[in-house]
Structures are given as C-alpha cells and as structure tokens.
C-alpha positions in Angstrom: 61.9 -67.2 48.3 64.1 -65.6 51.1 66.8 -65.0 48.5 64.4 -63.3 46.1 63.0 -61.1 48.9 66.5 -60.1 50.0 67.5 -59.4 46.4 64.7 -56.9 45.9 65.1 -55.2 49.2 68.9 -54.7 48.6 68.2 -53.0 45.2 65.0 -51.1 46.3 66.9 -48.0 47.4 69.2 -47.7 44.4 68.7 -44.4 42.6 67.6 -45.7 39.2 66.2 -42.8 37.3 65.0 -44.9 34.3 61.7 -46.2 35.7 59.0 -48.8 35.0 55.8 -49.3 36.9 57.1 -50.1 40.5 58.5 -47.9 43.3 58.0 -44.3 44.4 59.6 -43.0 41.2 57.3 -45.0 39.0 56.9 -43.6 35.5 54.0 -45.7 34.4 50.7 -47.0 35.9 49.9 -50.7 36.7 47.3 -52.0 34.4 47.2 -55.2 36.4 48.7 -56.3 39.7 49.2 -60.1 39.0 46.0 -61.5 37.5 43.5 -58.7 38.5 43.1 -55.6 36.2 43.4 -52.2 37.8 42.2 -48.7 37.0 45.6 -47.8 35.5 45.9 -46.8 31.9 48.6 -46.7 29.3 49.2 -43.2 28.2 48.4 -42.1 24.7 51.2 -42.8 22.3 52.8 -45.5 24.4 53.1 -49.2 23.8 53.5 -51.9 26.4 54.6 -55.5 26.0 54.2 -57.9 28.9 55.2 -61.6 29.3 54.0 -64.0 32.0 55.8 -67.3 32.5 54.0 -69.7 34.8 54.1 -73.5 35.6 53.6 -76.3 33.1 55.6 -74.2 30.5 52.7 -71.7 30.1 53.8 -68.4 28.5 51.4 -65.6 27.8 52.3 -62.4 26.1 50.4 -59.2 25.6 50.9 -56.0 23.6 48.9 -52.8 24.5 48.7 -49.4 22.9 47.5 -46.1 24.4 45.3 -45.1 21.5 43.5 -42.1 22.9 43.6 -40.1 26.2 42.4 -42.5 28.9 41.8 -45.4 26.4 44.0 -48.3 25.6 43.7 -51.5 23.5 45.6 -54.7 23.5 45.9 -58.3 22.2 47.4 -61.3 24.0 48.2 -64.8 23.1 50.1 -67.8 24.5 49.9 -71.5 25.3 51.1 -74.3 27.6 54.2 -76.4 27.3 56.0 -73.6 25.4 58.9 -74.1 27.8 59.6 -77.8 28.0 59.5 -80.7 25.5 56.9 -82.2 23.3 53.9 -80.6 21.6 52.9 -77.0 22.4 49.3 -76.6 23.2 48.4 -73.1 21.9 45.4 -71.2 23.2 42.3 -71.5 21.1 42.0 -67.8 20.3 44.0 -64.6 21.0 42.8 -62.5 24.0 41.4 -59.0 23.5 41.6 -56.3 26.2 40.5 -52.7 26.2 39.9 -50.2 29.0 38.6 -46.7 29.4 39.2 -44.6 32.6 36.1 -42.7 33.3 37.4 -40.9 36.4 40.9 -39.7 37.2 42.1 -40.0 40.8 41.8 -36.9 43.0 42.4 -36.2 46.6 38.9 -37.3 47.4 38.0 -39.7 44.7 39.6 -43.0 43.4 40.5 -43.6 39.8 37.8 -45.6 38.1 38.1 -47.6 34.8 35.9 -49.9 32.9 36.9 -52.5 30.4 36.9 -56.0 28.9 39.7 -58.6 29.0 39.2 -62.1 27.5 42.7 -63.5 28.4 42.8 -66.0 31.3 45.8 -67.6 32.9 47.2 -71.2 32.9 46.1 -74.1 30.8 43.0 -73.9 28.6 40.5 -76.6 29.7 38.8 -77.7 26.5 36.0 -79.7 28.3 34.9 -76.6 30.2 35.8 -74.0 27.5 37.8 -72.0 30.0 41.2 -71.2 31.4 42.4 -72.5 34.7 42.1 -68.9 36.0 39.1 -67.4 34.3 39.6 -64.2 32.2 38.2 -61.1 33.9 35.7 -60.5 31.1 33.8 -57.3 31.7 35.2 -55.4 34.7 35.1 -52.1 36.6 38.2 -51.2 38.6 38.9 -48.6 41.2 42.3 -47.5 42.7 43.4 -45.0 45.4 46.9 -44.1 46.4 48.0 -43.0 49.9 51.3 -41.8 51.3 52.6 -44.4 53.8 56.3 -45.0 54.0 56.4 -44.2 50.4 53.1 -45.1 48.7 50.3 -47.6 49.4 47.8 -48.3 46.6 44.5 -49.9 47.2 42.7 -51.7 44.4 39.2 -53.2 43.9 37.6 -54.9 40.9 34.1 -56.3 40.1 34.1 -58.5 37.0 31.9 -60.8 35.0 33.7 -63.5 33.0 32.2 -65.0 29.8 33.8 -68.3 30.6 30.8 -69.9 32.2 30.3 -73.3 30.5 30.9 -74.7 34.0 27.5 -73.1 34.9 29.1 -70.8 37.4 27.8 -67.4 36.1 28.2 -65.3 39.3 29.9 -61.9 39.2 33.2 -61.8 41.0 35.2 -59.5 43.3 38.9 -59.0 43.6 40.9 -56.8 46.0 44.6 -55.9 46.0 47.4 -53.8 47.4 50.7 -52.4 46.1 53.3 -51.1 48.6 56.4 -49.4 47.3 59.8 -50.5 48.6 62.0 -47.6 47.9 62.4 -45.8 44.6 62.4 -48.7 42.2 60.6 -51.7 43.7 57.2 -52.7 45.0 55.4 -55.6 46.7 52.0 -56.5 45.3 49.3 -58.8 46.7 45.8 -59.6 45.4 42.9 -61.8 46.4 40.3 -63.2 44.0 37.3 -64.2 46.0 36.4 -66.8 43.3 32.6 -66.3 43.4 32.6 -67.4 39.7 34.7 -70.5 40.3 33.2 -72.4 43.3 30.3 -74.5 41.9 30.3 -78.3 41.6 31.5 -78.2 38.0 34.0 -75.4 38.5 37.8 -75.8 39.3 38.0 -73.8 42.5 37.8 -75.2 46.0 35.9 -72.2 47.5 39.1 -70.7 49.0 39.6 -68.0 46.4 42.9 -67.2 44.7 45.6 -65.4 46.7 48.6 -64.2 44.8 51.7 -62.1 45.8 54.7 -60.8 44.0 57.6 -58.3 43.7 58.3 -55.8 41.0 61.6 -54.1 40.2 62.6 -51.5 37.6 65.9 -52.2 35.8 65.9 -49.7 33.0 63.8 -47.2 31.1 60.3 -48.7 30.9 61.6 -52.1 31.9 60.1 -54.1 34.9 60.9 -57.5 36.1 58.9 -59.5 38.7 58.5 -62.8 40.5 55.2 -64.1 41.7 53.7 -66.7 44.0 50.2 -67.6 42.8 47.4 -69.7 44.3 48.8 -69.6 47.9 45.5 -71.0 49.2 45.7 -74.1 47.0 42.3 -73.3 45.4 42.5 -75.9 42.5 40.7 -79.2 42.5 43.1 -80.6 40.0 46.8 -80.3 39.2 47.6 -78.5 42.5 51.0 -79.1 43.9 51.2 -76.0 46.1 51.8 -72.4 45.1 52.7 -71.6 41.5 56.0 -69.8 40.9 56.0 -67.3 38.0 58.0 -64.7 36.3 56.7 -61.4 34.9 58.5 -59.1 32.4 57.2 -55.7 31.1 58.6 -53.1 28.7 56.9 -49.8 27.9 58.0 -47.3 25.3 56.7 -44.1 23.5 56.0 -44.7 19.9 54.4 -41.4 18.8 
C-alpha cells in the first residue's frame, strides 16, 4: 500500500492537460466515489465506461450515456470468477442505473441528484437474492465543493435498496469525501452506515462498510484507481480483511 500511495503522490503534480475525473484540473464529475453514488452527472453527448475488478475474480463493467441535460442512463453487468479458473458465475440480470440532477451546485447550495441503481458489488448470493454489497436502489445524493489545498468535496446519500429478501428493509445512509492531490490525482473515502444490512439474516456485522481509494488521470478521459474496501471487516462470511480492488474509467464525447 505504501508503494501505491508514493506512486500517486509522485505523479499528482505532473501537468497532465488531458484529464479524467480526479484532481484540481478534473474535466468530468464523479458519478460514484467507490460504491456510493454521487450527485455528479455525465454531460449530454458523453459516454462513460467503467470497470471494477475486486476479489474472488469479480469483474463488473458499466456503460453510461449523457442523454439529456442533467440526465444520464446506464447499463452494467458482470460476474464472479471471471479472473481465475473454473466456471464463471455470471450475475442473474444486468444492472440499470439512471440519474437526474435537480439542483446544480451554487456558492450557497449543494448539487442534488436523484436516481436508481440496481447494480450491487461482489458475489451474488442466490439464497438471499442479493449482492454481497447491496445495490443502492433508489437514492438521493448531495455534494458540495470547497477550496482547501486544492479542492475538498463532501458527499452524502440516502438510499433504499430493493434487495431486501434478508428482511432488512431499512433506508440507508452513506457519506464520503474526495480530496484532490495536485492537478491529476485524488484521494476518496466513503462510509456506508449499513442500516439496511445489519439484521440477523443480513450479511453485515453492524460495523458499516468503510472504503478508501486513489484516483489518477493518465490521458484524455482516462482514470485509473486502486481501492481498499471493507476496512471495518463488516462481513459475516468470506471476510479475510480488506478487499483490494482496481478501478478503470474512460469518458468520451460521442455527439
């Protein structure tokens, strides 16, 4: 981990004019930090492709399109054991995500967006009809940016997941931060309070899910990241410490 942190800090101050989502020169908005959605939106006429690679060979990819002003739509799909050997366990259904920003950020108001996202993270648990990390489902997200040694962005989300066969139907809260590290890199951290994943039949241990990561721009619209997920060891099963993950994103104008 020390090597990864040093790598990002060394490159953070390079004057890379072709930007992705991180850094003070960011060209695009975050639509999610790690697992939590944000109030960011993909601009009209742009397409974004993201890939998450997490433990147990899980790979999840998503394509989003800025359809109208302040409205985007996307489809995602993946499975477990994609990287590895043996049979691939594909997800049961593709995920659908859409969002609409109802308020743009001003000096006095945060940006606010509402949306729906049915894509969870990790293995799909057939017996509970849910992902290891539940999908956000219906959500409302707010974000505010501040100037602080670059920029500091504060994010908050309230969501209601439709994955409730485990009988935990509570709404949930998530909070997060992004801190820029020079022109082309950022540190991100988020905490999922796990209110909808702490009952007796749920998978969580009532600690919530704490994730952190780094993001770096390497080209026009291209972002690469590394993440540490579940730092509080909030899984009843298959928990061997924090999950190490890789994130890749590419954004391009199509019309």
